[in-house]
N, C-alpha and C positions, 0 to 999 in steps of 0.2 A: 087977782085971779092969776096972773102970769107967774108970780112967785110961786104960788102953790103948784102950778104945772112943772116948773123947773125943779122944785125940791126933790122929787125921787131921783132924777138924774145926778143931781149933786150929792145926794146921799150915797148912791151906788158909786160915783166917782171917788169919793173919799174912802170907800169901803175897800177899793182897789189900788188906792194910791198910798204908798208907805209914807209915814210921817217920820219927824226927826228921831222919835224913839221906837222906830220899826226897823227890822232888818229881815227881809224875806227872800225866800228862793222860789221861783215859779218856772217849771219846765213847760214849754208849749209843745214839745215834740221829743220823742226819744226816751220817754220815761214810761215803760209799759210796752215798748215796742223796739224792734231793732231799726235803727236808721232815723233820718229826719230829726237830728239832734238840734234843739234850740231851747235855750236856758236864759232866764232873767234873774238878775239879783237886783233887789230894790231897797233903797234907804232915803230917807229925808227928801222925798218927792221926786227922785230920780231912778232911772233903770240903766243897768249895764246888761248887755247881751253877750252870751257866750255861745259861739257856733251857730251856724245857720245851714242845715244839710237837708239833702233829698233822701227819700226812701223809696223802696220798690214793693210793689204789691202785684200779687198773681191773681189772675181771674180766668174765666173759661177761654177768654179771648188771647191772653198772654200776659206779659209783664207790663204794668203801668208805672210811671214815675210820679211821685207826689212830694209835696213839701208842706210844712205846717201852716195852718191858717194863723197867721200873725195879726189879725184884725186887732186884737187887744192893744199890742204895743204900737201898731200903725196909727191907732187913733190917739196915741199918747206921745207921738214922736218927739214932741217938744220936751218930754220927760227923759228921752233917751240919749245917754251921753256918749255911748260908744258900742262897737261890736268887736269882740276878740274872737279871733279863729285859732283854734288849738292846734290844728293840723290840716294836711291836705286831702283827706279822704272825702269822697262825695257826700257821705252822710254827716259831714260837719262843715262843708264849704259849698256845696252844690247848689244851694238855693239862694246864695248871695245876689247873684245876678238877676234873680226874679223878684226878690223881695226888697232890694236896696232902694228902688225908685220910691217906694212909700215909706221908707225909713229915714233915708238921707242923713246917716251919722257917719263919722269917721270910722275906718276900719283898721285894726291892728292885727299884724301877724308876722311870722318869721319870713326869711327871704325865699325859702323854697315855696312854701304855701303861697306867698304873693305872686310868684311867677305863675303858679297853676291857676290861681284866681284871675290873673290879668288876662288869661286867654279866655276864661269863661265870660269875663266882662266885655271882651272885644266881640265875641259871638253875639252878644245882646246889644251892641252899639254904645256901651257904657265905658269904654276904655278912656280915661282922662277925665271921666265925670265922677268917679268914686275916689274920694280920698283914702288911699291905701298907705298906712305907715308901716315901715318895715322895723322890727325890733330885733334886738340880738337875744340869744339864749341868756337867760338869768338877768334880763333887763328889769328895771323897776321904773314905774311911771304912775302918775296920779291922773285919774280920769273922774272928774266930778268929785263926789264924796267917797270914791273907791281908790285905795292904794293897791296897785297890782305888782306882784313879783312873778315873773315868768320863770318856769322851773323845767329845765329839760329833762324829758322822760324818754325811756325806750319804748318804740312801737314799730309797726311794720311800714313805716313811711318817715322820711327824714325830717328832723327838727321838730318832732312832736312835743307838745307843752303841756305841763300842769300850771295851775295858776293859784298863787296864794292871793286871796281877795281879802283885803282889811278895810274895815270901816271903824267908826268910833264905838260901835255896838258889838263888835266881834270879829273873829278871823275865821275863814273858810279855805280849806284846800280842795280845790276842784280838780280831780285827778286827770280829766280827759281820758283818752285812750291810752294805756300804758301796760308795761310788763317790767319785772325785774330781769334784766339780760345781763348774765355775767361776761359774756363774750359777743357784744354787738359788732356788726360790721362798719357801720358808719359813726353813730353817735357815742358819746362817752357812757361808760358803765352807769346805770341809774341805781343807787343803793342807798342804804341809810345815812351815808355821809352827805348826801344832798341835803338832808333835812336838818342837820346840826344847826346851820346858820339860820334856818327858819324858825326854830324853836326857842328863840330868845324870849318868846312869850307863848303861852299856850295856844294851840290851835284847836278852836272850839268845835269845828264842824268838818266833817269829811263827806264830800259828794263824790261817789266813787263808781267806776265802771264796773258793770256786773256780768258782761258778756260770757265769762267762763266760770261763773260763781258755782256752777254745779259740776265742775271738773276737778277731780282731785289731783294733788301733786303740784308740779311747776310746769309752765310752758317751755318748750325747747328754746334754746338760744340760737340766733341766727348764725353765729359762728361755727356751730357744730354741723352745719348742713353740707359744707363743702365735701366732706369725706363720703357721705352717702351718695350724693349726686355725682362725684367723680367716679366712684365704683360702677355705677350704672353706665355712665358714659364710656368708661374704658372697656367694658364689656360689649357695647353695641357694635354690631357689624355694619349696618348701613347708615342711613341719615339719622340724626338726632332732632327731635322737635320737643321743645319744653314749653309749656303753657304755664303762666303764673300771673299774679296781679301786677299790672304796670306800675303802681304807685310804690311798690316795695323795691326802692332803689338799691338797699342793701342786697336783696336777693339777685337783682340784675348783676352787681359787682360779682357776686360769688359765681353766677352762672358764666359770665364772661371768663373768669379766671379758670374754671372748670374747663370750658372749651379750649382755651389756649394750652392748658396742661395736657390735654389730650390731643393735640394736633389738630384741632378744628377750628373753622372760621366762625365767629359768632356774628348774627345779625337780628336786628329787631324788626319784627313784622306786625303791623297793626297800628292804627292811628293813636290809641291811647298810650301805647308803649312809646311811640315816637314823641308824643306831647310831653309825657313825664321825663323822658330822657332830655329833651330840650331844656325843660324846667330846671333839671339837675345840673346841666352844663352851665346854664346862665346863672345859677345860684351857688356855683362852686362845689357841688357835692358829686361831681362826676369827673375824676382826673383824666388828663390827657392820655395816659399810658393804657387805659382801658379802651383799646381801639376795637371799632366794629367795621364790618363790611357791608356794603349796600345790599339789601335783599336781592336785587336783580342778579347778583353774582353767583347765588347759591345754585342756581339751576345749571352753571357751567363747571362746577367744582366736583371732583370724585365724591361718591356717596359718603365715604369715611371721613371726609373733611367738612361735611355740612353740619351746622349747628344752629337751628333756627329758634329764636325766643319769640313766642306767638301770643296773641290775644286769644281769648275763648276758652278759658278755664272753667266757665260756668255753662258751657255748652250754647252760647249765644249764636243765633242762626247765622248773622252777617260776619261773625269774627273769623279771624284767619284760620283758626283750628277747624271749625266747621267747613270752611270752603276746601281746606286741605283734605279733609275726610270725604267730601263729596267729589273731589277730583276736579274742582273748578277755580283753583287759584293759579294765577298766570306765572308765578315765579318758578315753581316746580311741582312735580307730583311725588306722592309717597306711596309706597307699596310693601310688599312682603320683605322682610328683613330689616325694615326700618323701626325706630324706636320713639314712642310718644310718651314723655314723662309729665305728669301732673303734679307740679310743685305748688300746690294749693289745696284748700279744703273746699268742700261743696257748701255753699251758703243754703241755708234751709229754704226750700221752695224750688231749688234748681236741681234736684236730684233726678228727675225725669229727663231734663234736657242733657244733663252730664251723660246719663246712662245711654241715650240715644246716640250721641257722639261716640262713646266707647264702643258701642254695637257696630256702628259703621266702620270704625278703625279695625276692630277685629275681623270684620267681614273681608278687609282688604289684606289680612295676614300681617298686620302690625302689631308688634310687641308693645303692650301697655303696661306702664308703671304707675300706680297710684300710691298714695301715702300708706295704705295699709298693706301694699305688696312688699315694701322695703324693710329690711331688717334694721337699717340704720335711718335716721330721720332725714327726710327730704322736704319738709314743710315746717314752719314754726308759727304758732299763733302770735299775733300782736297784743294779746289780752291776757291778764293774770288769772292764773288758776288759783285753787283755794290756798295753797301754802304761801303764794306771793300775797294774797289779800291778808293773811294773817300777819305776815311781815310788815305790809303797809300799816296795819293797825298799831303794831308795835312802834313803828317810826313816828306815826301822827299823834297817837294816843288821844283821839277826839272824845268829846263828851257826847257827840251826836253823830250817828252815821246815817247817811241818806243814799241808798242805793239808786243808781240811774243806769241808763244805757243798757237795756235789756227788756226782755219780754217778762210777763209776770213771774214765771217760774225762776227766772234768773233774779230778779229783785228779792223774791221771797227766800231764795237760797242764800243771798249775801246777808239779808237781815238776820236770819237765823244764825249765820256764821258769826256775825258781830255780836249777837247776844251771847253765843257760847264763848266768845273770846273776851267777854267783860266789858264790852263798851256800854256805859251807863244808859243810853237811850238810843233807840232806832226809830226812824220815821220813814215808812213805807207808803209811797203815795203814787200818783199817776199824772199825766199831762192834765194841766188845768187846775192841780191843787196848789194852793198857796201854803208853802212850808214857812211857818212864822219861827225864825231863828232867835229873834229877841222882840220883846222881853221875856218870853217863855217859848220853848220848843213845842211846836204842835202843828196841826195840818188843819186848813179850811178846805174840805173836800169840795171839789167842782166849783171853785170860787170863780174861775174865768172860762168862758166858752172857748172850746179848742175843736180842731178838725183838720181835714186834709184838702189840699187843693191839688187837683191832678194836672200835671204839666201836659200842654197839648203836644201831640206827635209831630 
């Protein structure tokens, strides 16, 4: 009797554990949604996790933070041989501190991301408990049945990585978040030359970022933003306040150089900016010559010498830009004749919050410059548009394309683009689907339960 009761559980376990002749890809988050990226690769009874991030959801009350329900792999943690973090954005690293106590696997990432992660672990009392292994760009290492080559890519935060994942049954290039940037500010140029050494054997599968798959052309390069930003700052009469994403260290480099070139003193204002700046210094991606002034000094400077880089580009109520707009920041006040620059894009769902901040600023007589107001680019996406995707297909020449990192319309757009480009097969799925890469490409729909866990406020 006992064996008959256990048999269904054993059958289901075998059905969701890859055997020695299986090679699977399983997204638990980030496939069919923006954010909360969590991916698994499985072969020969073991799993490798790639990224572990949070997402944001809006409801009538406000914005809630969530991360993927990882119960599937938590119950199999003895089969989990490692966690690779491709870069330091919240939607790729933000859930590690919440999920690691139930995973307890080694973590691998580059120096900058490791510094960001350590602070998150410290906030949860886990610093020193989690084995975080720092890897170099283009490093190679073996983890269980997986051979990993780290491939530096361009993105909007330092040391972002793609991953060549090799097993006895096939080779996958997992793109992570990327773009082709001909003039990056920090990292080396990412182009076809990077792939020459990877293609000594065919790359069978491409698991690829779909965020901008609906956007024609190419994304702007970070290096071309200096000219547009400098033109605006040179024309500004009063104080200059620039809001941007704190994780974009290359953008911060550019803004500091613009400030100095225009005779202004740059300061960072906001906790996230300060944390990312510290991580950049500790990991060696912030040079000593890019000097900043303490925010408290800005209130004593002549208006034409003030240059504040602030948090709040998405209209967050407690961020520095919101407090400046409401006249409640202790460092200084802004008013008529001052300029606020949004060196950022509006993340879908935040449109009303940004509009409210812009309205408050205009009521104070402040000159507003958003991306659409400038003839020259003042913001650059970190994700590939359609021409860059086509170039990636030419570089990788995969047999199978798997679009990830996007909402359904983004996945569909990339799947269609891949077909148009002549990729032999495309697999378009969602969180919880098992993509069977070997012995044959296919999808087992809704093979694994998935869901969201909301972080307590």
